[in-house]
N, C-alpha and C positions, 0 to 999 in steps of 0.2 A: 474114592467116590464110589458109591454103590450104584446098582443098575438104575434105580428110580431117579437118582440125582443126575446120572448120565443122560437119561431120557429127557429130563427137564432142561438140562444144559443144551442138548441137541435141539430141542424144540425152540429154545431161545435164539439159537443161531438160525434155525430153519433148516430142515433136512436138505432141501434143494440147494440152498445157499452154501451149506457145509460141503456138499459135493462140488458145486460149481466153482467155489473159491478155496477148495481144499489146499492147493499149493500155496496160496497167499497166506492162509491161516497157519500152515506148516512153517513157512518162512518166518512168520511173526513169532511163533513159539520158539524158533531157533535164534531169535534176536536179529534176524536179517532184515526185518521190517519193523518200524516202530508202530505203536498203536495208532498214532496220528496218520501214518502212511496207509494203514489198513482202512481206517475210517474214510480217508479221502478217496481211496480206490473204490470202496463200496458205494460211497456217495456219487462218485463220478459215473459209475456203472448203473446208477439208478436203483440199486438194491435197497437202500435205506436212506433216511435222513440222518444227520450226524448223531443224534441220540440213539437211534436204532442201530446204527453201524457200530457205535461204541459197545452196546450190549452184545451184539453179534461177535465182535472181536474179542471181548472179554470172556464170553462163554466158550468160544472156539479155543482160545488159548488155555482155558481151564481143562478142556477135554484133552488137548495135546500134552499139557503139563502132567496130567494124571496118567499118560500113556494109554489112553483109551480111544485113540482115533480109529483103530481098526474095529473095535467093538461098536463104535458109532457108525462106521460104514456098514457093518453087518446089520445094524438096526435099520438103516436106510434100505438096504437090499430087501429086507423082509417086510418093509412098510407097504401097505396097500393104498396109501393115500398120496403117493408121489407118482409123477409120470414115469412110464416105463423107461424113458430115456435116462432119467435120474437114477433109477435102480440099476440100469446097465452100466452107467458111468461109475456108480459106487462099486459094482462088482469088478469092473476093470481096475479101479484103484486098489481094491483088496488084493486082487491077483498080483499086481505089481509090487505090493508092499509085504506080502506074506513070505 
């Protein structure tokens, strides 16, 4: 997956959602949560309706499956259109995983 496709996938997930639900998406990519479980959790938390949650789950899994989750976090850190708290959370996740 090239950089442009990564950015499109990350935007499909939503930068803030990617950071807020990073561990959920990570567990899904590891097979510890099914797609339906991820969709239900995102819906339960009010993040998305079922169709939107399915898109978010699929795009996040594609990022993890390509091994680009740290690159995605770096994009969030550099983004000027996310809240400072989201950038800081992404920075913390990067530090923990590097």
